[in-house]
C-alpha positions in Angstrom: 0.0 0.1 0.1 2.4 2.3 0.3 3.4 2.2 -3.3 0.1 4.2 -3.5 0.6 7.1 -1.9 2.8 9.3 -4.4 -0.9 8.6 -6.3 -2.4 11.1 -4.3 0.0 13.8 -5.4 0.3 12.1 -8.9 -2.9 12.0 -10.2 -3.8 15.9 -9.6 -0.6 17.3 -10.3 -0.3 14.9 -13.9 -3.7 16.9 -14.2 -1.9 20.0 -14.0 0.7 19.1 -16.4 -1.7 18.0 -19.5 -4.0 20.7 -19.0 -2.0 23.9 -18.7 0.4 22.9 -21.5 -2.2 20.5 -23.9 -2.7 23.7 -25.5 -6.6 24.5 -27.4 -7.3 21.1 -28.5 -7.8 19.8 -24.8 -10.2 22.6 -24.6 -13.9 20.2 -24.7 -12.7 17.8 -22.4 -10.5 19.6 -20.3 -12.7 20.2 -17.1 -13.9 16.9 -17.2 -9.6 15.6 -17.5 -8.9 17.7 -14.2 -12.2 16.1 -12.3 -11.7 12.8 -13.3 -7.7 13.1 -11.9 -8.9 14.9 -8.4 -11.7 11.5 -8.3 -8.7 9.8 -8.6 -7.0 11.2 -6.1 -9.7 10.7 -3.8 -10.4 6.6 -4.5 -6.7 6.6 -3.8 -7.2 8.6 -0.6 -10.2 6.0 0.2 -8.3 2.9 -0.3 -5.9 3.8 1.7 -7.9 5.2 4.4 -9.3 1.4 4.2 -6.0 -0.3 4.6 -5.1 2.1 7.7 -8.6 1.0 9.4 -7.1 -2.5 9.3 -4.1 -1.8 11.5 -3.4 -1.1 14.8 -4.0 1.8 16.4 0.4 2.3 16.4 0.7 0.8 13.8 -1.3 3.2 11.5 2.1 5.0 9.9 2.9 5.1 6.2 6.2 5.7 4.5 6.9 6.0 0.7 11.2 7.0 -0.5 10.7 8.2 -3.6 14.5 9.2 -3.7 17.6 11.3 -2.1 16.5 15.3 -3.4 20.0 16.8 -2.2 22.5 14.1 -1.0 25.5 15.8 -0.1 28.0 15.5 3.4 25.8 16.7 6.2 23.1 17.7 4.9 20.4 14.8 3.6 16.6 16.4 1.1 14.5 13.6 0.5 11.6 13.0 -1.6 9.3 10.9 0.9 6.2 10.7 2.0 4.6 10.1 5.4 0.7 8.9 5.7 -0.8 9.0 9.6 -4.2 9.6 11.1 -3.6 13.2 10.7 -2.4 13.5 7.1 -4.7 10.7 6.4 -7.4 12.9 7.7 -6.2 16.4 5.5 -6.0 14.2 2.9 -9.6 12.8 2.6 -10.6 16.4 3.1 -8.7 17.7 0.3 -9.3 15.7 -2.6 -13.2 14.5 -1.1 -14.2 18.3 -0.8 -11.9 19.2 -3.7 -13.7 16.7 -5.9 -16.7 17.9 -5.1 -15.4 21.6 -6.0 -14.5 20.3 -9.5 -18.0 19.0 -9.9 -19.5 22.5 -9.0 -17.1 24.5 -11.4 -17.9 22.5 -14.4 -21.6 24.0 -14.2 -20.0 27.8 -12.9 -17.1 28.0 -15.3 -18.9 27.0 -18.3 -19.4 29.6 -20.1 -15.6 31.2 -19.4 -13.4 30.6 -22.4 -10.0 29.8 -20.4 -12.1 26.9 -18.6 -9.2 24.7 -19.4 -7.2 26.3 -17.3 -9.4 27.1 -14.6 -9.5 23.9 -13.9 -5.3 23.4 -14.7 -4.7 25.5 -11.7 -7.6 24.0 -9.2 -5.1 20.4 -10.3 -2.6 22.1 -9.5 -3.6 23.4 -6.2 -4.8 20.7 -4.9 -1.0 18.9 -5.9 0.6 21.1 -4.2 -1.7 21.0 -0.9 -1.4 17.5 -0.8 2.2 17.5 -1.2 2.4 19.4 1.9 0.2 17.8 4.1 2.3 14.0 2.8 5.4 15.7 3.2 8.0 14.1 5.7 10.1 16.4 6.6 9.3 20.8 6.8 12.0 21.0 3.0 9.2 19.1 1.6 6.7 21.1 3.2 7.6 24.1 1.8 7.8 22.9 -1.9 4.3 22.2 -0.9 3.0 25.2 0.8 5.5 27.7 -2.2 3.5 25.4 -4.4 0.1 26.5 -2.9 0.9 29.8 -2.9 1.9 30.0 -5.9 -1.4 27.9 -6.7 -3.7 30.9 -5.1 -2.0 33.4 -6.9 -3.0 31.9 -10.3 -6.7 31.3 -8.8 -7.4 34.7 -7.0 -6.3 36.8 -10.0 -7.9 34.5 -13.0 -10.4 37.3 -13.9 -6.7 39.0 -14.7 -8.8 41.9 -16.6 -10.8 43.1 -14.0 -7.6 45.4 -12.0 -9.8 44.5 -8.7 -8.4 40.5 -9.1 -4.9 41.2 -10.5 -4.4 43.2 -7.7 -5.8 41.1 -4.8 -3.7 38.1 -6.3 -0.8 40.3 -5.7 -1.3 41.9 -2.0 -2.0 37.9 -1.0 1.6 36.7 -3.1 3.1 39.1 -1.1 1.4 38.9 2.8 2.1 35.0 2.2 5.6 35.8 0.9 6.1 37.5 5.3 4.6 34.9 6.4 7.0 32.4 4.2 9.9 33.9 5.5 8.8 32.8 8.7 8.5 29.1 7.6 12.4 29.4 6.0 14.0 30.3 9.1 12.2 27.8 11.6 14.0 24.8 8.9 16.5 26.8 9.0 16.8 26.6 12.9 16.1 23.2 12.6 18.8 22.3 10.9 21.0 23.9 12.7 19.8 22.9 15.8 19.0 19.2 15.0 21.1 18.6 12.0 17.8 17.8 9.9 14.6 18.5 9.2 12.7 15.7 9.2 9.4 15.5 11.3 10.9 12.5 13.2 14.6 13.6 14.5 13.3 16.8 14.9 9.9 16.3 17.6 12.0 13.6 19.0 14.8 15.8 20.1 12.8 18.5 21.6 13.0 17.3 25.2 17.0 17.4 24.6 16.6 21.0 22.7 16.4 25.0 25.3 13.3 26.4 25.3 14.6 30.0 24.1 15.7 27.6 20.7 12.6 26.0 20.2 10.3 28.9 21.5 12.4 30.8 18.8 11.6 28.0 15.8 8.2 28.1 17.4 6.7 31.7 16.5 8.2 31.8 13.0 6.2 28.8 12.7 2.9 30.6 13.8 4.6 33.3 11.4 4.1 31.1 8.4 0.6 29.4 9.5 -0.3 32.9 10.0 0.2 33.5 6.5 -1.5 30.6 5.0 -4.6 30.5 7.3 -5.0 34.8 8.1 -4.6 35.6 11.6 -3.9 38.1 12.8 -1.5 40.7 11.8 -1.3 38.7 8.3 -5.2 38.3 7.6 -5.5 41.4 4.9 -5.6 39.1 2.2 -8.3 37.0 2.4 -11.7 39.6 2.0 -9.7 40.5 -1.1 -8.9 37.3 -1.9 -13.0 36.8 -3.1 -12.0 38.1 -6.1 -11.4 35.7 -7.6 -14.5 33.0 -9.1 -16.4 31.3 -5.9 -15.4 27.4 -6.7 -11.7 29.3 -5.7 -12.9 30.7 -2.4 -14.3 27.6 -1.9 -11.5 25.7 -2.3 -9.3 27.8 -0.3 -11.6 28.3 2.8 -12.9 24.8 3.1 -9.9 22.3 2.2 -6.4 23.8 1.1 -4.5 27.1 2.2 -5.9 28.3 5.6 -6.1 24.8 6.7 -1.8 25.0 5.6 -1.4 27.0 9.1 -3.6 24.7 11.6 -2.1 21.2 9.5 1.7 22.7 10.5 1.3 23.9 14.1 -0.8 20.7 15.0 2.3 18.7 13.3 4.4 20.5 15.1 3.1 19.8 18.2 6.0 18.5 20.4 7.9 21.9 19.2 5.0 24.3 20.8 4.6 21.7 24.1 8.1 22.2 25.1 8.3 25.7 24.0 4.8 27.5 26.6 5.4 31.0 25.4 5.9 30.0 21.8 2.1 28.6 22.8 0.8 31.5 24.7 1.5 33.5 21.7 -0.9 30.9 19.5 -3.8 31.1 21.7 -3.7 35.2 22.0 -3.7 34.9 18.0 -6.2 32.9 17.3 -8.5 34.8 20.2 -7.6 38.1 18.6 -8.8 36.9 14.8 -11.6 34.5 16.0 -13.4 38.1 17.0 -11.7 40.5 14.6 -12.8 37.8 11.4 -16.5 38.1 13.7 -17.2 41.7 14.0 -15.4 42.1 9.8 -18.5 39.5 8.9 -21.3 41.8 11.0 -20.5 44.1 8.6 -20.0 43.3 4.8 -23.1 43.3 2.4 -21.1 41.5 0.0 -21.6 38.1 0.8 -18.6 36.0 -0.3 -16.4 38.9 2.0 -19.2 37.9 4.9 -18.3 34.1 4.8 -14.3 35.3 4.3 -14.1 37.0 7.5 -16.3 34.1 9.3 -13.4 31.7 7.6 -10.7 34.3 9.5 -12.9 34.2 12.6 -13.2 30.0 12.6 -9.9 29.2 11.6 -9.3 31.5 14.7 -10.9 29.0 16.8 -8.9 25.9 15.5 -5.5 28.2 15.8 -6.6 28.6 20.0 -7.2 25.3 20.3 -4.4 23.9 18.7 -2.8 26.6 21.2 -3.9 24.9 24.0 -1.6 21.6 22.9 -2.7 18.3 23.9 -6.4 19.7 25.0 -6.6 20.9 22.0 -4.9 19.7 18.9 -7.5 16.4 18.6 -10.8 19.6 18.7 -8.4 21.9 16.7 -8.8 19.1 13.3 -12.1 18.0 14.3 -13.7 21.4 13.8 -11.5 21.6 10.5 -12.9 19.4 9.2 -16.8 19.8 9.9 -16.0 23.2 8.8 -14.7 22.0 5.0 -18.2 20.5 4.3 -20.4 23.7 5.7 -18.0 26.4 4.5 -17.0 25.3 1.3 -21.1 24.3 1.0 -22.0 28.2 1.9 -19.8 29.4 -0.6 -21.3 26.9 -3.0 -24.6 28.0 -2.2 -22.8 31.8 -2.8 -22.0 30.8 -6.1 -25.5 29.4 -6.8 -27.1 32.8 -5.3 -24.0 35.1 -7.8 -25.4 32.5 -10.7 -29.2 33.3 -10.7 -28.2 36.6 -9.8 -26.7 37.9 -12.7 -23.1 37.8 -10.4 -24.5 40.5 -8.0 -23.2 40.0 -4.7 -25.1 42.5 -2.8 -27.2 41.0 0.1 -28.9 44.4 0.4 -29.8 43.3 -3.6 -31.9 40.0 -2.8 -34.1 39.2 -0.2 -36.8 36.5 -0.8 -34.6 34.3 -2.8 -35.6 31.3 -0.5 -38.6 30.6 -3.3 -36.7 31.2 -6.5 -33.6 29.4 -5.6 -34.9 26.0 -3.2 -32.5 23.9 -3.3 -29.4 26.3 -2.8 -32.1 28.2 0.3 -31.8 24.4 1.8 -28.1 23.3 1.7 -26.9 27.0 2.5 -29.3 26.7 5.4 -28.2 23.4 6.4 -24.9 25.2 6.7 -25.7 27.9 8.1 -27.7 26.0 10.8 -24.2 24.0 10.9 -21.3 26.8 11.2 -23.7 28.9 14.2 -24.0 25.8 16.1 -27.6 24.3 16.6 -28.1 21.4 18.3 -27.4 18.0 16.4 -25.4 19.4 13.5 -22.0 19.0 12.8 -20.4 22.9 14.3 -22.5 21.8 17.2 -19.8 18.9 17.9 -16.7 20.6 17.3 -17.2 24.2 18.1 -18.4 23.6 21.6 -15.3 21.0 22.4 -13.1 23.3 21.5 -14.8 26.0 24.0 -15.2 23.3 27.2 -11.0 23.1 25.9 -11.0 26.5 26.6 -12.0 26.3 29.8 -10.1 23.3 30.6 -6.5 25.0 30.4 -7.6 26.3 33.8 -6.8 29.3 35.8 -7.3 33.0 34.5 -5.8 31.9 31.6 -8.8 29.5 31.0 -12.0 31.6 32.0 -10.4 34.4 29.6 -9.7 32.1 26.4 -13.4 30.1 27.1 -15.0 33.8 27.9 -13.7 35.1 24.4 -14.5 32.1 22.5 -18.3 32.5 23.7 -18.5 35.9 22.9 -17.1 35.1 19.5 -20.0 31.7 19.0 -22.8 34.5 19.9 -21.6 37.2 17.1 -20.8 34.2 15.1 -24.6 33.3 15.3 -25.5 37.4 14.4 -23.3 37.6 11.4 -24.9 34.2 9.9 -28.5 35.1 10.5 -28.2 38.5 8.9 -26.4 36.9 5.9 -29.5 34.8 5.8 -32.1 37.2 6.4 -30.9 39.3 4.4 -30.2 36.5 1.0 -33.3 34.6 1.3 -35.9 36.2 3.6 -38.4 39.4 3.5 -39.0 40.5 0.4 -37.7 41.1 -3.0 -34.9 44.2 -3.1 -33.5 43.7 -6.8 -33.4 46.6 -9.1 -32.6 46.5 -12.7 -29.0 47.3 -13.6 -27.0 50.3 -15.7 -28.3 48.6 -18.8 -32.6 48.3 -18.1 -31.7 44.2 -17.5 -33.0 42.4 -14.6 -32.2 39.7 -12.3 -34.3 36.5 -13.2 -33.2 34.4 -10.2 -33.7 30.7 -11.1 -31.9 27.3 -9.4 -28.7 25.9 -10.7 -28.0 23.6 -12.9 -27.6 19.5 -11.2 -24.1 19.9 -11.8 -23.9 22.9 -9.0 -27.0 21.3 -6.4 -25.9 17.9 -6.4 -22.2 19.1 -4.9 -24.1 21.6 -2.5 -26.4 18.3 -1.5 -24.2 16.5 -1.1 -21.5 18.8 1.7 -24.9 19.9 3.4 -25.1 15.9 4.9 -21.3 16.1 6.1 -22.8 19.3 7.7 -25.4 17.3 9.5 -24.0 14.7 10.4 -20.4 14.4 10.3 -20.0 16.2 13.6 -22.7 13.8 15.4 -20.0 10.7 13.7 -17.1 11.8 14.9 -18.3 12.2 18.3 -19.8 8.8 18.6 -17.9 6.8 21.1 -15.1 9.4 20.7 -14.2 8.1 17.7 -12.3 11.0 15.7 -10.7 11.8 18.8 -9.6 7.8 19.4 -8.2 8.1 15.6 -6.2 11.3 16.2 -4.7 10.6 19.6 -1.6 8.1 18.5 -0.3 11.2 16.7 -1.6 14.0 18.7 -1.8 13.2 22.2 -4.8 14.2 24.4 -5.2 15.4 27.9 -8.9 16.4 29.0 -7.3 19.0 30.9 -9.0 20.7 34.0 -12.1 22.4 33.2 -13.7 24.3 36.4 -17.5 24.3 34.1 -19.1 20.9 33.0 -19.8 20.2 29.7 -23.5 20.3 29.9 -22.4 24.0 31.7 -20.3 25.2 28.6 -22.7 23.9 26.0 -26.1 25.6 28.5 -23.7 28.3 27.9 -23.3 28.2 23.9 -27.3 27.7 23.5 -27.7 31.2 25.2 -25.4 33.0 23.4 -26.6 31.4 20.1 -30.2 32.5 20.6 -29.2 35.9 21.8 -27.5 36.4 18.4 -29.7 34.7 16.3 -32.2 37.5 18.3 -30.8 40.2 17.7 -30.0 40.1 13.8 -33.9 38.7 13.7 -34.6 42.3 15.4 -32.8 44.1 13.5 -33.0 42.8 9.7 -36.1 40.4 10.3 -38.7 42.8 11.3 -37.6 45.7 9.8 -36.6 46.5 6.3 -33.5 45.9 4.6 -32.9 49.4 3.3 -30.9 49.0 -0.6 -27.9 51.7 0.7 -26.7 50.6 3.8 -27.3 53.4 6.5 -23.9 55.3 8.3 -23.4 53.5 11.1 -21.9 53.5 14.0 -17.9 53.8 14.3 -17.6 50.3 14.9 -19.8 49.1 12.1 -17.7 52.2 9.6 -14.4 50.3 10.8 -15.6 47.0 10.3 -16.7 47.9 6.8 -13.4 48.8 6.4 -12.1 45.4 7.6 -11.2 47.3 11.1 -9.0 49.6 9.9 -6.2 46.4 8.4 -5.1 48.0 4.7 -5.4 51.3 6.3 -2.3 49.9 9.3 -0.3 48.2 6.9 -0.7 51.4 4.8 0.6 53.9 7.1 2.8 51.1 9.6 4.9 49.0 6.5 4.2 51.0 3.1 4.3 54.4 4.6 7.2 53.4 7.1 9.1 51.6 4.4 8.9 54.6 2.4 10.8 56.3 5.5 12.7 53.9 6.1 13.9 53.9 2.5 14.7 57.5 2.5 16.4 57.5 5.2 18.9 54.7 4.0 19.2 56.7 0.7 20.3 59.5 2.6 22.4 57.9 5.1 23.8 56.7 1.5 24.6 59.9 0.1 25.6 62.0 2.9 27.6 59.4 5.1 28.4 56.6 3.3 29.2 58.7 -0.4 30.9 61.4 1.9 33.3 59.2 3.3 33.8 57.4 -0.2 34.0 61.0 -1.8 35.4 62.6 0.8 39.0 60.3 0.7 39.3 60.2 -2.7 39.1 63.6 -2.8 41.7 64.1 0.1 43.6 61.3 -1.4 43.9 64.1 -4.6 44.5 66.7 -3.3 47.7 65.3 -1.3 48.6 64.0 -4.5 48.1 66.9 -6.1 50.2 68.6 -3.5 53.2 66.1 -4.3 53.4 66.3 -7.4 54.0 69.5 -7.3 57.8 68.3 -5.5 58.6 66.0 -9.3 57.7 68.9 -12.3 60.7 68.6 -13.7 62.9 71.6 -13.8 66.3 71.7 -13.3 65.9 75.2 -11.5 63.3 73.9 -9.1 65.3 70.6 -7.6 68.7 73.5 -7.2 66.5 75.8 -5.0 64.9 72.5 -3.3 68.3 71.6 -2.5 69.5 74.8 -2.1 66.6 74.8 1.1 67.6 71.8 2.2 71.3 72.2 2.8 70.2 75.9 4.5 68.0 74.0 7.0 70.5 71.0 8.1 73.3 74.3 8.5 70.5 76.2 10.8 70.0 72.8 12.1 73.5 72.1 13.5 74.7 75.3 14.3 71.9 75.8 16.6 72.8 72.0 17.8 76.3 73.4 18.6 75.8 76.8 20.5 73.0 74.8 22.8 
């Protein structure tokens, strides 16, 4: 079975190569080829998963060594794969949800003349993400990490004829390069500290390494995770990334890219367990981001950007759980998987709405769409119930476990983190209810466009609705299935470990508190948007609302601190270069030139000048001799 692991990456990678290099002859079948190869990767994943289930809990690790990449003395880099419970979970999510998004894209991109290239980029995205989670060392993981960055750049800017899309792609690429510097520095620190960057030797040696070095490595890994997973302070790219086609948004937010940071932290759990200060910073970043994204989601009228704020917040929950160590690792991954179902369903539902509304994204121009798009309404609604944590649906089982784990941290830290997680749950219920009401309820608010064309909302074709239905089933049943007998916990525990912690509150108390804040959030949104007319033009709002519409001024902050700061730093360096560096260089040259000019006069070639010099010298010597004798 080990020999099948490479096929997981090879199938979509082959699809990318063929579709991107095959030319226009493949235009008619390119989308089918890309989808079949994505599905082939999923089939292989299911076969390998079945094989792992047949092994004992401690024997569920398969390895495949392909070749030595850089075999030199003192430096060994291999292209080798490691498939265990953690990577298997990600492989199933990536290939399964990725295949559904491919199927959805067949209908969504039907009239795009560059559809073949789009499917080639989707295949490349899957291949890079699968390489990332299957690598058995950090250097090969870095190759997949950069491949994900490249594919996201190509897909976010796929409609590059739109300046906004081209700008968004460049922004995502540049912000992620900042995070990628963290990963590259972490890998270099690992090599200088451990002499290797393979997972096994690095993680096994953490107990023999100083806490200071592990803290430095952990903080650099966290910086990398912040970039890929859109966490504070590298979150500014995620909202703009909605400029890409909607299937891209679903893929980024549900199965690839933003989940990479969570994987990196959990995979490196032994490093963070031995570096409590780095672990604390992880929890702080997660807690801040889950509130940051939720607040931003409350003020967005663009349905995709509202969901983008939601993703930022939900990934914040996962990062928070990962920062809790063995108390939260399992629940971080569990929420990541359930989130993959309902967030993919929500984004595909948003794309279905756009498909029926002439690509309109402003929710203030929707209203009453449940009558026109019943399948989209039901599937989107189930995703909505799952994400807010409605009892019995997937989000209820995974997000509530994170809140429990936060309280189980114990002490003041546990109370603070648990309270933040509860507050985030209330805000989530508010902004998602707002999205639901503004889109599917009330009276219709759409108007003819500038050319007089009025939208005619209609249900999407089956190629789009079938993946939405499948994802809706996952949104409803996945969390409960994972929780039966704590099966998901027992599945991951051999890799991640698990600690129940010491919670001051019972599970029933935490669940009750979560239900209370959920009802409060839903009620507030219903009073504000369900019982009052929704104005087509957004009111001015409070200072916080206006700030949230501008993403809590994150771009303004980046412009002032980074762009303006960079400009001032550059000007200062130029000034130092011109005045100090050039001054020293030019001053030295002028001094040497002046001195040489004066010395040159002593060798002018005139005999009379030499005679005068000799006479003067003799006179000085005679005078000095007479003076010495007189003394």
